[in-house]
N, C-alpha and C positions, 0 to 999 in steps of 0.2 A: 234722534234715535228714539225708538219705542219698542217695547216688547211685543211679540206677536200675540201673546195672550191678551194684551190690552186691546188690540184691534178686533179680536174674536169675542171679547166679553159681551154677553147678552145678544150675540148674533147667532141666528140659526145656522149651524155648520157642523161638519164632521172633520176632525183633524187626525191624520195618521202619519206615522213615521216622524223621526226627528223630535225636537224639543219645542213645545209651544212657548217656552220662555226665550226662544231665540231672539236676539237683537235684530231689529229691522232698521236699515239705514236709508231706505228709499222704497217708494211704492209706485209702480208703473204698470201700464198695460202694453208698452212698446218695448220689445226686446232690445232695440237699439239704445234705449235709455237705461238698461239694467247696469248696475254697478255692484261690486261685491257687497253682500248683505241685503240685497233687494228682495222685496215681496213682489212676485210677478203675477198679475191677474190676467189669466188667459181667457178673456171674454170673446164672444163672437162679434165680429164687426160686419159692416156691410159687404166688404169685398173678400174678407178672409176670416178664418177662425184662429184665435190666438193660440189654440192648442198646437198648431203647426210650428209655432215659434218657441215652444218650451225648450227644445234642445239648445237653441242659441242662448236663451235666458240662463240656462244651467251652466253653459260654458263661460258666461260672463260673471257668474258668481251668485245667482239667485239662491236663497236659502229656504224659500217657501214658494209654493205655487198654488194659486186659487183657480178653481174651475167650477162651472155649473153643469158639467157633463154627467150623464147617467153612468158613464164608465170612466171614473177618474184614471189619469195616467199613472203608470208605474214609474216611480222616481228613484233616484239613487239613494242609498242609505244616508240618513242625516238630513235629507231635504224633506220638509213638512209638506204633505199634500192636504189641501183644504178644499172641501166640497161645500158649496153654498147654493141656495135656490136661484139667485140672480147675480151673476158675476159683475155686470155693469153697475148695479146698485151697490154691491159691496165695494167696488172700486171707489165710488164717490164717497161712501162712508169712511173707508180706510184713509183716503187722501185727506179728508177733512180732519180726521182724528190725528193723523201723523203730524199735521202742521198746527195742531192745537185749536182746531175749530175756529179759525179766524173770522168767519162770517158772523159769528155770534158777538163779535166785538166791533162790528161795523154796521152801518145802516146801508144795506144793499138795495139798489133800485135796478130792477131788470126790465128792459124795454124790448118788447116784441112787436112785430108788424111786418108786412110784406115790404114796405118802403119806409125810410126815414129813421131807422134805428141809430145809425151813426150820427146823423145831424142832431137828433134829440139828446143823445147822451152827451155830445159835445156842448150843446146849449145848456144842459143841466150843470156841467162842469164849470162853464163860464159864469152862470148865475151864482153858483155857490162860492166861487172865488171872489166875486165882487161883494158877497155878503160876509167875507172873512172866514168862510168854512173851508177847511182843507179837504178837497174831494179828489177822487181818482176816476178816470174814465177808461174803460176796458172794452176793446172790440176790434172791428175791422182794421183800424189804423193803429193798433198796438195799445200801449199803456201810456196814459197822460196823468200826471200828478200836479195838482195846483196850477193847471194851465200850461205846463211844460211837458214835452214828450220825454218819457223816461228811457234811458238806455238799458232796456230790460228785454232779454231774448224771449220771444213767444212764437209759437207756431202760427202761420198765416191763416187763421180761422176766425170767423165771426164770434163764436163762443168756444173758448179753449177747453180742452179735456180736463177732467178733475185733477190729474197730477199737476197740471200747470195752473189751473184756476186757484186751488187752495194755496199753492205756493206763492202766487202773486198776491193773493189776498193777505197772506201772512206778511209779505213785503210791505204792503200798504199799512198794515197795523204798526209794523216797526217804524215806518216813516211818519207816523203821526196822523195818518189819514183817518177821518171819521165817517165819510160817506163814499160809496162807490156806485157809479152808474155803469152798468154793463149791458151789452147787446145779447139778447136771448134769441137765437135763431131757431127755426123749426127743427132743423137737424140736431142742434144741440139739445133742445128740449126732449125730442124723441129718444135720443141716445142716452138720456139720463145724466148729462154733463152738469146740470144744475141741481141734481139730487143732493140732499144733505148740505145744501148751501142755504143759510137763513136769508130769505128775501123779505124785506120789509114792504116794498111797494113793487107791484107788477103793473107795468104800463102797457096798454093795448092800443096801438096806433091805428091800424087798418088791416084789412084782409083783402088780398088781391090774388091775381093769377100768376103764381110762381112756385117752383119747387114741387109741383104736383107729381111729376114723373119720378122724382127722387124718393118720394114717400109711397109711391104706389097708388096715387089717386088723391082727389080733393078731400075725401072724407078723412083719410089718414093724415093729411096735412093739417086739417082743422083740429083733429084730435091732439096732434103734437102741440099746436099753439095753445089749446085749452089747458094743457098741463100746467101752465103758469098760474092759472086760477087757483089750483090746489097748492102750488109751491109757495105762493106769496101770502104774507100775513093779510094784506089788503090790496085792492086793485084800483087803478086809475084808468078810466075808459073814455075813448073818443065817442061822444054822444052823436056825432054826425055820421058815423059809419054803421049802417044797419047790420052788416055782417059781423062787426065787432059786438054789437048789442046782442045778436043772436048767440054768438059764441059764449058770451058771458052771462047768458040767461040763467036766472036763479041766484046769481051772486050779486051782492049789494056793493056797488063801488063806493070807496071812501071819498073819491073825487071823480068828477067828470070834466071834460074839456070839449071845446068846439069853436065854431066861428060865429055863434050867435049867443045872446044872453040866455041864461037859464036860472032855475031856482036851486036853492041848496048850495052844497059845496061844489060849485061849478066855476070853471075858469074859461073865459072866452077872449078871443082877439079877432077883431074885424078891421077891415079897411075903412078908414074914416072919410074916404071920398076925396081927400086932398093930398094924398101921398103919404099919410101917416097911418098909425094904428090906434085903435081904441081897445084898451085892455080892461077887462072887468073880472071881478070875483065877488063872492058873497060878501056884501057889505062894503064894497069899495070899487074903485076904478081909476084909470089914468089915461091921459093922452101920451102916446109914445112915438118917437121918431122911428120910421120903418127902416131897419138896418138891412133887410134882405127882401127880395121880391118873391111873389108867388103865394097863392092861397095855401098851397101845401106847406110852405114854410111858416105861415102864420099859425097853422095848426100844430106844426112842430114846436114853435115857440110856446103855444098854449099848453102843450103837454109838459114842457120843461117847467113852465111857471107852476103848473099844478103839482109837479113833484117837489118844487121848492116850498110851496105852501103846505103840502102834506108833511114836509120835514120840519115845519114850524118856523120857517124863516119869515122875516118881517115883510109884509106885502108891498109896501111902497118902495122899499129899496130894491126888491126883486123886479118890480115893474120898471124902475129906472134902468136896471141892467138890461132890459129887453132891447132898448134902443142902441145897445153897443154889441149885440150878438154878432158873431162872425161864423160863416159857414166853413166846414172843414174842407180840406183839399179835395178837388174833384166833384164838388157840389156847387153848381152854378158859378164855376170858376171862370172869371172873365178876363179877356185881354183885348186890346183895341189898337188899331193903327189906321190912320187916314180915313176915319169914319167907318171902318169895318169892325164890327164887334164879333168876337169868337167866344163861345161859351162851351166849356167842358163840363159834362155832368154824368154822374154814375147811373142815370136812369136806364134800367135794363128790364123793366117790366112794363106792361101796357099802361097801368095806372100812373107809374112814375113818368113815363114818356109823355103821356097826355098832360100831366100836371106841369111839367117843364115847358112844353110847347105852348100850352095855354098862357102861362106867365110871360113867355117871350113874345107871343103874338100881340100882347097888349102894349109892349114897349117898343117893338120894332117899327121904325119909320119907313123901312124899305121891305125887301123880301126876307122871308125866313127860309134858310137853307139848312137841311138836316142831313147829317152823316150818321148812320147807325147800322148795326148788324145784330145778330142774335147768337147766343152761345150754343155750342154743339153738345150732343149727348144728353139733352134734357129739355123738358117743357116745349115740345114742338108745337103744341096747340097755341102758344102765345105769338108765334111768328107772324101768321097772317093778320092777327089783331093789331100787332105793332105796325105792320105795313099800312093798314087802313088808317090808323091814328096819324102816322107820319104824313100820309097823303092828304088827310083832311086839313091839317094845320099848316103845311109847308108849301112854299112856292116851288121848291125844287128839293129832291131827295137823292142822296147818293147811298145806295145799299151796298154794304161792304161786310167784311169779316169782323167778328168780335173775338171770341175765343172758340174757334171751331172744334178744338180738342181732337177727337178721333173721327169726326164727321167730315164729309166732303163740303168745303165752303160753298161750292156752287149749288149743292142740294139745299143748304140752309137758305141761300138767297132765293131759290125758287119757291121755298115755303113762304118766305116773306111776301113775294110778289103775288101769291094767291089771295092776299087780302086787299090788294089795290083796287080791284073792281073797276068802276068807271070814274074814279076820282080824277081831278084835274091837275094834280101836281105832276111836275115833270120828273120822272124817275130815271136814274142811271144806275148801273151796277159797276162796281170796281172792287173785286175781292181783296186787292192789296190795300190795307187800311191807310197806310201812309200816303199812297197815291190818291186815294179818295179824299183825304183831308186836304191834300195839296190842290186838287182840282176844284173842290168846293170853295176854297179861299180864293183861288185864281178867278173863279167866275163871279165873285161877289163885287158889288159896287158900293160906294159910300151910302150908309144908311141901312145896309143889309146886316142881318144877324146870321152867323153860321153856328149851328148847334152840333157839337160832336158828342153823341150820347152812347152810353153803355159801359164804358170802362172806367171813367172817372179817375180815381187816384191810382189805379193799377199801373204797375211798372213793367209788366210783361204781357206777352200774348202767347197762348198755348195752342199749338196745332201739331197733329201727328204725334202726340206724346212728348213734345219738346216745347219748353217755354223759352222764348227769346225776349230780350229787353225791348220794351216798347211803352211809350207814354204818350197819351193823347195830348196832354198839355205841352210837352216838349215838342211834339210834331207840329202842333198848331203855332207855337211861338217861332219855330224855325221857318215855317212856310210864310207866316205873317210878316216876318222880318224882311222877306224878299218882295213884299207887296209894294208896288209903285203905280198906283192909278189904274186899277183894273187889269193888271197883268203881273205874272210872277217872273222874276229874273232867275231862271233855273237853267243852267247850261245843259244842252243835250236833251232837254225835255220836248216831247211833241206838243204842238199847240193843243189846248184843251178841246178845241172844236173837233180834233181828229181822234179823240179818245174812243176806243171801242167799248161798247156796252149797250145795255138795253135802255132804250128811251121810251117813255110812256107819256103820251099827251092826251089821254082820254080815249084813245083808240086801241088797236091791238098792239101787243108787245112785239117788238121787232126781233 
């Protein structure tokens, strides 16, 4: 509980009606979360204006309402009406204050980038745990404390809203956590979700082609990412990514990381040429067993090591922990039967898909078969690019649905096919994702690798406004269990050879 006047102190605002010494028992911008005694912040969202939900908030017991409207609403007697310049910024401030400004008692590491946020934050958590530091990881896969998933309810978002963020940070403080690694999405940064959260280190991984449509263009996307430069006390930068260097131009990184040696406070991890890693940092280095594959994961590990060294952890111990890193669920997640390797990965951007395909192409002894699609209602420009990348690296490609949302799956598939050009890969379409996975595995032979890309850890598929249970990993395991020497034992299924779809062998699409 906190008095309303404590939240308004030193904040530019106008308060009318009611008593500013009213007790506040919750702060939220979602009317569904209002409880008696709540402060309801009616901010403008992407899809709706919070002002439309003020009546519901009042019915549920809100005692004060905050808006940034030029015409504040008329409220019932006794309810305080507060006008502020920026409701979203006030929301972040109020939530932080309500929970005792927990970020100031933690070392918060915020990781941003088009790809790799989940992997890097989990790597940071693993390195800190081995160093005896109690750390939490917060992001796409929920809350993890000291290496264990916490039974803590959170909205399914990469960067949670302020009302949830500061509450969970308070939970971490109470649990004895000293460091938190969290994912900072472009949408979260643009929406001010990390405002008034004390961030010690901001890590910039990479800049790719994703979420442009949701931001209204590439420039707006880059501006959202760049907000982390101002929010963080210091930044850690991928020196191998020109777009990151340009985004952070003018700021002096506390640390840099990459795939080659460098001067100063720089961390690097490279392939040693014999299946291991060479890790180095200013004044030291070590040979490390390679726990995961792919150049992109070496960079992810370098970013995590840089975060650990920035936190003052002992370098040699951190380097030793590198050899025991584990990827999170849905990131290069492998299963195998009778010589058929199936890999499930979250790669849903051009850069991520290319990184995974490049890594798998180096280890596959047979064909590389790819199953993927693209999400609906966003980033249409990346679809043909992903089709071109899949064609370049793969022997065979099954183009299917990802999360079509409110778009026609066939239209999304047509966009993907626009990028195929004259590539030699054999392409087929199968909008039903489960069938596409089944057919890809059925057509594989020992030595082949089947990549199922795009959804990774996700447990549902959204189409037509409805989300139904679906897991790539579960589908792959189910169909792989029926594999017996280049055919699937599935009763009632048509032979793979008779599957209807578009085939492409370097000529015209049928």
